[in-house]
N, C-alpha and C positions, 0 to 999 in steps of 0.2 A: 350567162352572167350570174344567174342564181347559183349554178354549180360552182362557179369560181368563188363566190362569196362564202358558200358553205365550206368549200375546201380550205379557204383561208381561216375561217373561224375554227374548223377542226384542227388545223395545223397549229394555230395559236393556243388552243386549249390543251392539245397534247404536249406542246413544248412547255407550257406553264406547269402542268402537273407531272411531267416526266423529267423535270429538271433534277439535277443531282442533289441528293440530300446533303445538308451541311451539318455534320455532327458537332457536338459540343467540344470545345478545346480541352486538351489534357495538360497543357503547360503554357506559360508565357501569355496569360490572358489577365485582363484587369477590368473589374466592374466598379464604377464610381457612382455613389448615391448620396443625395442630400437628405439628411435626417433632421426633422424639425420637431421639437418638443415644446408645447405651450400649455402645460396644465394650469388650471385655474387656482389651485389651492396654495401653491408655493412659487412666488415670483422668481426665486433664485435659480430655478431650473429651466427658465426660458433659454433656448439655445438652438443654433443651427450648426450641424456638423457635417463635414465632408468625409464620408466613409469609403474606404478603398478595400476591395477584396481581390485576391489573386489565388492561383493554384501553384502549390510548391510540393512536388514529389507525391509519394504514395503514403497511405496510412491504412491500418486495419481497424475496423470498428465492428464489434459483434461477429468476428471471424469473416468479415466480408472486406474485400479490397476496394478502396476508394482513392480518388485524387484528393489530396489534402487541401482544404479551403482555409486560407489565412486572411486575417485582417491586417492591413499595413498601417502600423502606427510609428511613432517616432518622428524623425525629420526626413526630408528628401535626401539629405546627404548621409544620414545614418538611419535607414529604415529598420523597423523591428516587425517581425512577422509573428502574429499571434494566431494559433490554430483555433478555428471555430467550428469545424465540421468536415464532412466528406461528401464528395459528389461522384456519382458513377453513371454510366450510360449503358443500357442494354436494350437492343431491338428498338431503337429510336425513342426509348423512354429514359427520362432523366430522374434519378433518385437522389435524395439528399437526406443526410442525417447530421444533426448538430444544432447550433444556436441561430436564432434570427438576429435582427438588428439590435435588440435590447440586451447587450452583454457588457460585462465590465470593461472590455477592451474598447468600447465605443469612444469614451472620453476618459482617459486615464487621469487627467488632472482635475476632475470634478466628482469626487467621491460622494458629495452630498446629493448630487443629482441622481447618481446610481442608486443610492440608498432610498431616495424618495420614490423612484420608479419601482423598486422591488417592494417597498412597503405598500404601494398602491395595489398590487396584485394584477393578474392578467385574466383575460376573458376566456382563455382556453387552456388546455394542458400545456405546460411549459415545454418548449422545443428541446430543452436540455435532456429530455428523458431517454434519448438514445434510440427512439423509434424511427425507422426509415419512412420517408414520405415520398410519394410520387409527386415530383415537382412539375414536370411537363410530360406530355405524351404526344409525340409528333406523328403518330399513326391516326390521330383523330381526324374526323371529316366535318364538313359544314353541317350544322344542325345537331351535332352530338352535344350532349350535356356531360360535362366532365367535372371531376373533383381533382384539382391540382393544388397541392399544399392544403391549406385550410379553406381555400375558396372553391366554390362551385359556380358554374355558369354554362351558358349555351354558346357554342361557337357560331357566330352569325355569318362570317365570311372568311375565306382563305384566299389570299392573293400573293403576289410576288413583290419583293422590294429589292432594289439594287444596293448591295452592301459591298463596298470596295469594288472589285471587278467581276462579281458574280451575283446572281439572283438567289434569294432565299425566300422560303415560304413565310408569310406573316399571318398569324391567327388573330382575328378580331372577335371580341366578345359582345354579345347582345346586352343591351341596357347598361353598358359601361364603356369607358374609354380604354380599357385594358387591351394591349396588343402584345403578343408573344412572337418572337422571331427565332427561327432555327439557328442554333449555335450561339445565341446571345441570351435568350430568355425574355422576361417581361421588361418592356421599355417604358413602362409607366411607374410602377412601384419598385422596380428593380428586381434583382435576382432573388432576394430573400423576403420580399414584401409579403408573399403569400404563406410564409412559414414563420412570421413574426407575430406572437400573441399580442393582442391589443390591451393596454392597461385599462382597468375598470374605473379608475378615478376620473373626475371631471377634466375638461380641457380637450386639447386635440393633439394627436400624434400622427405624423405623416412621414413618408419617405418617397423621394422622387428620383427616378433614374436620371443620371447625367450623361454617362459615356461608357462605351465599351471599346477596348483596344486589345490588340493581339500582336505579339512580336514587335512591340514598340510602335505600332501604327494604329492610330485612332480610326476605327471602322464605322462607328455610328455615334453621333452626337445628338442629344436631345435638342431640337431646333430652338427651344426656349432659352438655351444657355449659351454663354459667351465662348467657353472652351471647356476642355475635359477636366482640367485641374483646378477649377474655381467654382464657387457657388453664385457667381455674378450672372444675372440674366441679361439677355439682350434688350435694348431699348425697343419701344414700340414703333418708332419711326423707321421706315425703310424706304429709301429713295429709289434704288436702282434694281432692275430685274432684267430679264432677257427680252423685254418688249420696249426698250428705250432706243431712240435713234437721234443722232446729232447731225445736222446738215451744216456744212461750212462753205465759206468762200475762201478758196486757197489762192492767194495772190503772190506771184513770184516775179521779181524784176532782176534782170541781169545788169549789174552796175556797168556804166560806161557804154551801154548799147541801148538800142530802142526795143530790144526783145522784151516782151511783156506777156506773161502767161496768167490767165485767170481760169481756175479750174474749180468746178463744184465737186464736192466729195462728201462722204458721210462716214460716221463711225457708229458702230452698233455693239452693245453689250451682248455677246453671244454666249449666254449661260445655258448650255445644253443640259448641264447638271452641276450640282455643287460637288466640291471635293474637299476632303479633310487633309490639312497639312499641319503637322505639329499640334494636333488636337483641336484645331480651329477650322471652321467651315468657311470656304471661299467660293465665290462664283467665278467661273472661268471667264476670262476676257481675252479675246484676240489670241495672240501667239504666246502661250506660256505665262500669262499674267492673270492674277486673280484679285478680287476686291472683297472685302467684308465690311459690314457696317455695325455700329453700335453707338447709341446715345449721340446722334447727330454728327458722328465722326466716321470717316471712310478711310480704310487702311488698304494698302496694296502690297502684293508680294509677287516676285518673279519665281515661278516654280522651278525653272532651270537656272542654276547659278551662272551658266554661260551667257544668259540673257541680261545680266546686270546685277543689281543689288540683291543678294540672296536673302536678306532679312526683311521682315515686315517693316513698313514705314507708314507714317501718317500721310495720306494724300490730301484729304480735305478735313477741315473742322468747321462745320456750319453753326456751331454754338458760340462762336466768338462775338465780341462786341468791340466798339471803337476803342483804340488804345492797346488792345491785346497784342501779344507777340505769339506767333504760331511756332511751336517747337516740334520739329520733325527730325527723324534720323536719316532722311533722304540725303543721298550723297551728291545729287545734281540738282540743277534748276533753281527756281525761286525758293523752294522749301529749304534748300541747303543753306540759305542765307538768313533763316529765321525771320520771315517777313512780318511786318507790322500792319495792323488793321487801321487804316486811315479814318474810315467812316462806314456806316451801314445805312441802308434805307430799305423800305418795304415796297415791293412791286406786286402787281396783280397779274397772275397768269391768265391766259385766255379762257380758262374754265372757272375763273373766279377765285382760285387759291391764292393766298397771300404768301409770298416768299421773301426771304431776306436777300438783298443784294449787297455784297461785301467788297469794298474797295481796299486793295492792298497797295503797298508802295511799288509793287512790280506786276500786279495782276488784278483781275476783277473776277469775282465768282458770283454765281447765283445759287442759292440754297437748293439742293436736289438736282441741279443741272451741271454744275462744275464751272470750270474756267471758260471765259468767253473766247479763249484762244486755243482750245483743244483740251480734251478730257484729261490727258496726261501732261499738259503744259506745265503744271507746278513742278514736275520732276524732270522735264526735258530741258537741257541747257540750250539756249538759242543765242546767236550773236546780237549785238546791240546795233548793228548797221541797219539802215533803212532798205531792207532787201525783200520786204513782203512778209507773208505768213498766213496764218489761219485767222478767221473771224467767224464766230457763230452766227448763222442765219436763223436757225430754228431748232427746237427740241420737241420731239413727239414721244408719246407713250400710248401703246395700243392703237397706233395709227391716228391718235387724237393730238392735234397741234396744241401744245401748252405754252410755248414761248416763240415769239417771232420778232426779229429786229426790223421794223418797218423802215427805219432811216437807212440802215445798211442795204436793205433790199432795193430801195429806190435809187441807190447810187451804183448799182451793178447792172451789167448788160443782160443777165440771165434771169432776173427775178422780177416779175410784175404782179403776180398774185400769190400770196403765201401758201394757199392750199393747193392750187393747181400747178404752179410753176416749179416748185421745188422737186416733187417727184419726177416731173418731166426732165429736169436737168440731170437727175441721177440716171434716168433711162437713156437719154441721148448721149451721155458721156460714159457709157458702159465701157469698161476697159477690156482690152483683148488679152492683157498680160496679168498674171497673178504673181505678186512678189511675196515670197515666204521663206523664212520667217521675217516678220517686220513688227517690232524692232528686232534687230539681229546683232549677233556678237562676232562671229567669224566668217559666215558666208550667207548668201541668199541664192535662191533659185528663181529664175524667171520662167514661168510656164505659160505657153501660148494656147489660147482657147480655139482660135479660128485658123485652121491650116491654110485657108485661102489668102491670108494676109501675110505677105513675105516681109520679114524683118530685115532691114539693111544693116543697122548698127545700133548699139546701145552706148550713149554718152553718159558719163558720170560727172556731175558737177557738185561743187560744195555749195554751202548756203549763200556765198557771196557771188555765185555765178561763174566761178573759175572752172574751166574744163580740166579734169584731172585724169581722165582715162577714156579711151574709146575702144569698145569691144566690137569687132566686125562680126557680122552674121550673114548667112546666105540661105536662110530657110526659116523653118518654124520649130526647130529642135530646142529643147529646154536649154537655158544658159545658166551656168553656175558662176557666181562672182565671188572671188576671195576678198574678204574685208579685213583680214587679220592685220594688215599694215596700215589701215585707215584709222584716223583719230576719231574718238567719239563725237557725235554731232549729227546734224541733219544734212542729208544729201538729196540730190534730185537725179532720177534716172530718166533720160530722154530716149525713149524707144522710137527709132525712126523707121517708118515704112515708106513705100513709094507714094508720095503725095500727101503724107500727113505725119504728125508727131504725137506720140502718147507720152504723158508725163506722170511720174510716180514719185512720191516723197518717200525717202528711206531714212530710218533712224538707226544709227550705228551706236551700240552701247559699249 
């Protein structure tokens, strides 16, 4: 056993330090930085600026070839590229020559500010001198004391970070929060923070890294910021992570018959890692859906256009008050009808937290939990007939029960104790079939887990209980179902075995 542990440790160590080196980009890269100037002596120069830098072609400086570094000014529709220096790489070392953040191109419409900065003086030799500076050295090791740009420090730790689809080395400095990543640079003060002279006059001057993108794809976003192209920071409240679970009572009635199904089920935010889409960070949820949060609002996005609405839309707004109208670009469900807030009240969770309960004209939400009828209920279109549906029994985080509907529980056959009974329901109703993707656009695949359970047939019913298709089966082979001719809505798959039926809800987009 000890040998196995040692082998795994050595294998992990070797894989981490033998990973492929990620060189600096040579084209189509962009570094965005927030520059804040708050000097004490002249109020007129207080400002926050979004600085954007990119690489455009080659340049010769002091007879040495560099990639030309430009600041992007002008407008998004008519960008202007102002050269500020050159960047080159040799033997995993990054060299820079040129200007830091304090240059005339920073804010072209504020000449007074530029004049005041220049009159103030700087604490070191001006970076416009044309001297080349070692910006980063990715040959360094843990414990090395390095001089990168104007800054010196000791590398305390080197580890790996996932950027896009590959791992890169990250260098962490002792006694500071500075971190440098291969192929990106400093993710705290930004690419040129360590080569920008500090003004000597009173006040404060700071620059904060926002985002790095390459070939039009945002690869790293400062977690404190909302997206790559703004200086807006995320709100401090964050409701959802990969440790949330919702337990539901799923009640289905086939109209005109005595067939009545009650199924316990659960949803879980499965955020194995965040992903960047259009410069914004989303947590993956289920099949191709992601959510992000900011200032008590929750936004959703379908990563694959075939799964539904391709653009981001507002899923929840927990900041509303009575009388408000919720404006969302959602194309389906309650949100598409711009619901109104009828009233709100405060409830106490089981851990003592106070949360807002929001009553809409077509739905009911709990702050930080979502709709009482399914997490994506505000976006899913459901019929108005009395055919059953979802009802929230409980909500847990980190296996701690935060919300429980005791009235609903007492009326159902499967729930007697909120802590013990709910997990037991999930376990005893473990499904043999996996339906994926779900929600789905054009097809779904039914995958059978237990080869000993022989499937007889799969019935497809709409939400009103009408049987619309029967797919015969004579074994445990996967079944592909074509949905291209089905209307968008909620369907039920009744998987029949010898002596029992297994039910699944399917959302067609």
